[in-house]
Wavefront OBJ file of the C-alpha trace (Angstrom):
o trace
v 6.464 20.179 28.040
v 2.775 21.448 28.450
v 1.750 21.249 24.981
v -0.658 24.105 22.954
v -4.328 23.642 21.486
v -2.980 26.318 19.090
v -0.205 25.033 18.060
v -1.392 21.294 17.399
v -4.113 22.997 15.233
v -1.186 25.121 13.623
v 0.380 22.074 13.254
v -2.694 19.983 11.531
v -3.350 22.831 9.073
v 0.101 22.890 7.744
v 1.579 19.034 8.018
v -1.922 17.428 9.385
v -1.467 14.211 6.245
v 1.908 14.137 7.223
v 0.891 13.741 10.940
v 3.045 17.215 12.275
v 0.556 17.307 15.300
v 1.168 14.030 16.171
v 4.348 13.684 16.247
v 4.433 17.146 18.651
v 2.103 15.227 20.692
v 4.214 12.840 21.115
v 1.700 9.969 19.553
v 4.573 8.345 17.047
v 2.065 5.625 15.541
v -0.375 8.184 14.956
v 2.082 10.283 13.341
v 3.458 7.214 11.143
v 0.398 6.056 10.171
v -0.575 9.508 8.867
v 2.747 9.226 6.777
v 1.482 5.959 5.642
v -1.889 6.961 4.317
v -1.873 10.530 3.912
v -3.820 11.176 7.154
v -6.085 8.405 7.281
v -6.560 8.771 3.031
v -7.995 12.651 4.089
v -11.149 11.291 6.173
v -9.061 11.084 9.223
v -7.334 14.117 9.100
v -10.482 16.252 8.375
v -12.049 14.028 11.645
v -9.782 15.844 13.758
v -11.104 18.960 13.759
v -13.081 17.883 16.505
v -10.568 15.608 18.908
v -7.314 17.885 18.538
v -7.988 18.841 22.191
v -8.708 15.848 23.356
v -5.099 14.517 22.462
v -3.840 17.699 23.748
v -5.560 17.330 26.977
v -4.261 13.282 27.387
v -0.913 14.575 26.146
v -0.492 16.691 28.907
v -2.257 14.294 31.721
v 0.511 11.874 30.370
v 3.310 14.390 30.939
v 1.840 15.288 34.116
v 1.089 11.926 35.786
v 1.412 8.111 34.574
v -1.878 5.979 33.932
v -3.577 4.404 36.909
v -2.319 0.961 36.892
v -5.878 -0.642 37.573
v -6.815 0.098 33.496
v -3.586 -2.239 32.626
v -6.416 -4.670 33.948
v -9.195 -3.668 32.046
v -10.110 -3.507 27.881
v -10.450 -0.387 26.345
v -13.691 -0.013 24.867
v -14.573 -1.173 21.191
v -14.381 1.204 18.798
v -16.084 1.021 15.807
v -14.167 3.693 13.767
v -10.867 2.163 14.998
v -12.161 -1.790 13.996
v -12.928 0.041 10.507
v -9.338 1.830 10.538
v -7.665 -1.316 11.232
v -9.481 -3.659 7.651
v -8.591 -0.505 5.641
v -4.942 -0.070 6.829
v -4.801 -3.643 6.367
v -6.415 -4.074 2.679
v -3.851 -0.722 1.930
v -0.510 -2.791 3.025
v -1.936 -5.973 1.430
v -2.500 -3.875 -1.685
v 1.096 -2.366 -1.376
v 2.931 -5.584 -1.241
v 1.154 -7.465 -4.074
v 2.372 -4.540 -6.232
v 6.001 -4.147 -5.142
v 6.568 -7.266 -3.675
v 4.847 -10.265 -5.538
v 7.178 -11.759 -7.240
v 8.919 -12.776 -3.809
v 8.531 -16.614 -2.726
v 6.593 -17.212 -0.659
v 4.630 -13.809 -0.941
v 1.080 -15.579 -0.375
v 2.158 -17.589 2.507
v 4.443 -15.715 4.516
v 4.857 -12.004 2.841
v 0.850 -10.866 2.323
v -0.216 -11.578 5.728
v 2.778 -10.225 7.376
v 2.105 -7.048 5.544
v -1.916 -7.011 6.016
v -0.733 -7.354 10.431
v 1.532 -5.168 10.457
v -1.362 -2.735 9.027
v -3.811 -3.766 11.128
v -1.560 -3.578 14.155
v -0.246 0.111 13.261
v -3.778 1.145 13.637
v -4.188 -1.143 16.746
v -1.528 0.323 18.659
v -2.755 4.348 17.990
v -3.143 6.404 21.082
v -3.089 4.727 24.503
v -4.253 1.277 23.689
v -2.368 -1.610 21.846
v -3.045 -5.137 21.245
v -1.391 -8.451 20.907
v 0.695 -8.769 17.800
v 1.907 -12.348 17.647
v -1.669 -13.548 17.907
v -2.533 -10.797 15.041
v 0.528 -11.967 13.074
v -0.852 -15.547 13.521
v -4.408 -14.770 12.069
v -2.877 -13.554 9.232
v -0.685 -16.595 8.697
v -3.872 -19.017 9.266
v -6.482 -16.809 6.786
v -4.014 -15.958 3.730
v -3.363 -19.434 2.687
v -7.091 -20.239 2.549
v -7.390 -17.343 -0.393
v -4.255 -18.248 -1.538
v -3.640 -16.413 -5.418
v -6.807 -14.473 -5.050
v -6.774 -10.480 -5.877
v -9.209 -10.277 -3.511
v -7.019 -11.806 -0.647
v -5.901 -8.585 1.479
v -9.734 -8.058 2.392
v -10.224 -11.604 4.283
v -7.176 -11.301 5.968
v -7.672 -7.673 7.175
v -10.412 -8.718 8.814
v -9.855 -11.755 10.442
v -6.528 -9.359 11.811
v -9.004 -7.411 12.859
v -11.474 -9.179 15.192
v -7.877 -10.792 16.798
v -7.038 -7.711 17.209
v -9.930 -6.203 18.700
v -10.472 -9.307 20.901
v -7.250 -8.617 22.252
v -7.004 -5.304 22.842
v -5.375 -3.733 25.902
v -3.783 -0.120 27.203
v -0.228 0.184 27.298
v 1.646 0.138 30.187
v 2.488 3.982 31.613
v 5.414 5.523 30.912
v 7.695 5.901 33.553
v 8.374 9.740 34.772
v 11.204 11.588 32.772
v 11.447 8.808 29.787
v 10.187 11.019 27.040
v 12.661 10.427 24.343
v 14.284 13.254 22.316
v 13.003 14.416 19.099
v 16.103 12.650 16.519
v 15.416 9.180 17.945
v 11.570 9.291 17.203
v 12.367 11.028 13.644
v 14.725 8.349 12.735
v 12.839 5.346 13.411
v 9.841 6.901 12.066
v 12.204 8.083 8.082
v 13.097 4.164 8.654
v 9.808 2.711 8.841
v 8.453 5.115 6.366
v 11.640 3.987 4.081
v 10.469 0.418 4.387
v 7.094 1.405 3.521
v 7.834 3.335 0.242
v 10.746 1.669 -1.378
v 9.289 -1.802 -2.684
v 7.083 0.066 -3.703
v 8.450 2.930 -5.559
v 11.267 0.232 -7.008
v 8.219 -1.617 -8.794
v 6.551 1.366 -9.991
v 9.646 3.528 -11.501
v 11.121 -0.184 -12.905
v 7.757 -1.642 -14.080
v 5.533 1.203 -14.891
v 3.157 -0.351 -17.209
v 2.180 -3.833 -15.111
v 2.088 -1.369 -11.982
v -0.940 0.603 -13.889
v -2.965 -2.101 -15.213
v -2.345 -4.214 -11.568
v -4.088 -1.197 -10.393
v -7.020 -1.026 -12.918
v -7.734 -4.838 -12.902
v -8.282 -4.340 -8.839
v -10.618 -1.637 -9.147
v -12.532 -3.245 -11.755
v -12.637 -6.452 -9.974
v -14.189 -3.815 -7.095
v -16.196 -2.704 -9.116
v -17.893 -5.618 -10.101
v -18.619 -6.697 -6.944
v -21.148 -3.713 -6.305
v -23.001 -4.916 -10.013
v -26.214 -5.630 -7.981
v -25.768 -2.090 -6.704
v -25.545 0.214 -9.576
v -25.672 3.532 -7.582
v -22.535 2.641 -5.005
v -20.310 0.821 -8.528
v -20.911 4.996 -9.882
v -19.917 6.465 -5.851
v -16.826 4.136 -6.148
v -16.108 4.978 -9.730
v -16.282 8.572 -9.241
v -14.093 8.202 -5.787
v -11.649 6.497 -7.700
v -11.293 9.027 -10.380
v -11.472 12.258 -7.919
v -7.853 12.875 -8.041
v -7.935 13.482 -12.082
v -11.259 15.301 -11.127
v -9.187 17.744 -8.873
v -6.448 17.916 -11.165
v -8.547 19.156 -13.689
v -10.054 21.836 -11.742
v -6.752 23.259 -10.611
v -5.223 22.897 -14.014
v -8.431 24.658 -15.186
v -9.038 21.947 -17.727
v -12.304 19.684 -17.985
v -13.333 16.533 -17.214
v -13.879 14.278 -20.087
v -13.715 10.156 -20.520
v -11.959 10.724 -23.533
v -9.323 12.653 -22.879
v -9.046 10.141 -19.415
v -8.467 7.394 -21.729
v -5.744 8.937 -23.289
v -3.750 9.742 -20.953
v -3.934 6.446 -19.770
v -3.187 5.451 -23.200
v 0.352 8.047 -23.473
v 1.301 6.070 -19.478
v 0.960 2.002 -20.959
v 2.667 2.822 -24.216
v 5.790 4.495 -22.350
v 7.947 1.843 -22.789
v 10.648 1.193 -19.843
v 14.766 0.306 -20.620
v 14.026 -3.247 -20.515
v 11.523 -3.159 -22.387
v 13.369 -1.484 -25.206
v 16.252 -3.798 -25.275
v 14.118 -6.387 -25.322
v 12.542 -5.369 -28.828
v 15.825 -4.936 -29.816
v 16.450 -8.442 -28.884
v 13.391 -9.512 -30.786
v 14.322 -6.966 -33.878
v 10.848 -5.520 -33.625
v 9.629 -1.906 -33.416
v 7.845 -0.263 -31.516
v 4.332 -0.918 -32.075
v 4.626 -4.394 -32.388
v 1.570 -6.408 -31.964
v 1.542 -9.220 -29.199
v 1.391 -11.916 -32.635
v 3.958 -10.093 -33.895
v 6.190 -10.630 -30.364
v 4.838 -14.293 -30.023
v 6.308 -15.097 -34.073
v 9.720 -13.253 -34.202
v 10.284 -15.216 -30.459
v 9.416 -18.580 -32.171
v 11.628 -17.793 -35.413
v 14.483 -16.856 -32.890
v 14.357 -19.329 -30.347
v 13.728 -22.140 -33.448
v 17.460 -20.215 -34.729
v 19.132 -20.393 -31.630
v 17.848 -23.406 -29.583
v 20.970 -25.289 -28.377
v 19.489 -28.213 -29.941
v 19.775 -27.227 -32.911
v 22.689 -24.671 -33.356
v 26.502 -26.055 -32.606
v 27.667 -22.279 -31.912
v 29.354 -21.730 -28.267
v 27.116 -18.032 -28.277
v 23.693 -20.239 -28.970
v 22.543 -21.300 -25.398
v 23.432 -17.406 -24.101
v 21.399 -16.296 -26.797
v 18.734 -18.467 -26.421
v 18.256 -17.305 -22.827
v 18.604 -13.950 -24.002
v 15.887 -14.289 -26.654
v 13.255 -16.142 -23.666
v 14.111 -13.185 -20.960
v 13.114 -10.892 -23.465
v 9.974 -12.486 -24.543
v 9.270 -12.947 -20.518
v 9.471 -9.262 -20.407
v 7.343 -8.544 -23.471
v 4.977 -10.695 -23.125
v 4.679 -8.995 -19.283
v 4.003 -5.930 -20.659
v 0.677 -6.987 -22.688
v -0.557 -9.399 -19.968
v 1.017 -8.435 -16.672
v -1.860 -11.049 -14.803
v -0.427 -14.208 -15.848
v 2.588 -12.781 -13.554
v 0.831 -12.485 -10.722
l 1 2 3 4 5 6 7 8 9 10 11 12 13 14 15 16 17 18 19 20 21 22 23 24 25 26 27 28 29 30 31 32 33 34 35 36 37 38 39 40 41 42 43 44 45 46 47 48 49 50 51 52 53 54 55 56 57 58 59 60 61 62 63 64 65 66 67 68 69 70 71 72 73 74 75 76 77 78 79 80 81 82 83 84 85 86 87 88 89 90 91 92 93 94 95 96 97 98 99 100 101 102 103 104 105 106 107 108 109 110 111 112 113 114 115 116 117 118 119 120 121 122 123 124 125 126 127 128 129 130 131 132 133 134 135 136 137 138 139 140 141 142 143 144 145 146 147 148 149 150 151 152 153 154 155 156 157 158 159 160 161 162 163 164 165 166 167 168 169 170 171 172 173 174 175 176 177 178 179 180 181 182 183 184 185 186 187 188 189 190 191 192 193 194 195 196 197 198 199 200 201 202 203 204 205 206 207 208 209 210 211 212 213 214 215 216 217 218 219 220 221 222 223 224 225 226 227 228 229 230 231 232 233 234 235 236 237 238 239 240 241 242 243 244 245 246 247 248 249 250 251 252 253 254 255 256 257 258 259 260 261 262 263 264 265 266 267 268 269 270 271 272 273 274 275 276 277 278 279 280 281 282 283 284 285 286 287 288 289 290 291 292 293 294 295 296 297 298 299 300 301 302 303 304 305 306 307 308 309 310 311 312 313 314 315 316 317 318 319 320 321 322 323 324 325 326 327 328 329 330 331 332 333 334 335 336 337 338 339
């Protein structure tokens, strides 16, 4: 079926950040990338204004006749844009993993490098080229222990993976004529990939909102501190980070005030989850309890219910309940302790 430039532009305008035009052109990897990054963080979506005719021409050529075999032997040209995209998406996937999966065992040794490598490989597989997934993941697994436990570890891991993916780039093998798959199975696979990416992050956000906000603020603060010697660049980055809030103010007719932003964060950070409310009841504390109040109450109750001092049958279970409640509230006040 011949693809239309007009239809591609229409889908780009209506659902470009979700990759509808790439789905229409059979570029499923590109569509998935856009779904997970909202159009390459917006920049890629705008850049495609001049790229869509080339995408349509490429899709029509692939439908008419397979690519020449000799291209499989010649590596594609190095693209600085693709390399930058690999690094950024690798960091993005790693940050999402840090937020949603950092409680898993061997996180920094296995989970984090695999997530970063998946992001890098996704970008390297966009369009007609791809890379060696095994070598990319191997580079991630080798680099990860060097920066074990660091908040900024996704950056060097992503750089190592991007260099490896670029060195092992190649054209995808041509598809056999008539091998185009139906839309249903394609959407099914894209849906599973999107769910696998978003489910851990969604769970973390809804069940541990406070720690997530604190972690994000710590990451932003760490990033800004790197550019202390370039105040103007630090100001630009801070402006970009707060851009969503500025846009919200414009859409709602409000003004941008730093004090308003701080109050908004305070409201978010004061919201207790259900587990935190239960923990407060266990320690007999009120919502406005400070860290000192929490520690004092915990020590008193732990001393009372410790199995070595309390002969009651329920002492051990109650002691564990008190300790768990203390850990939950401590995570709220000191989330960095649990990274």
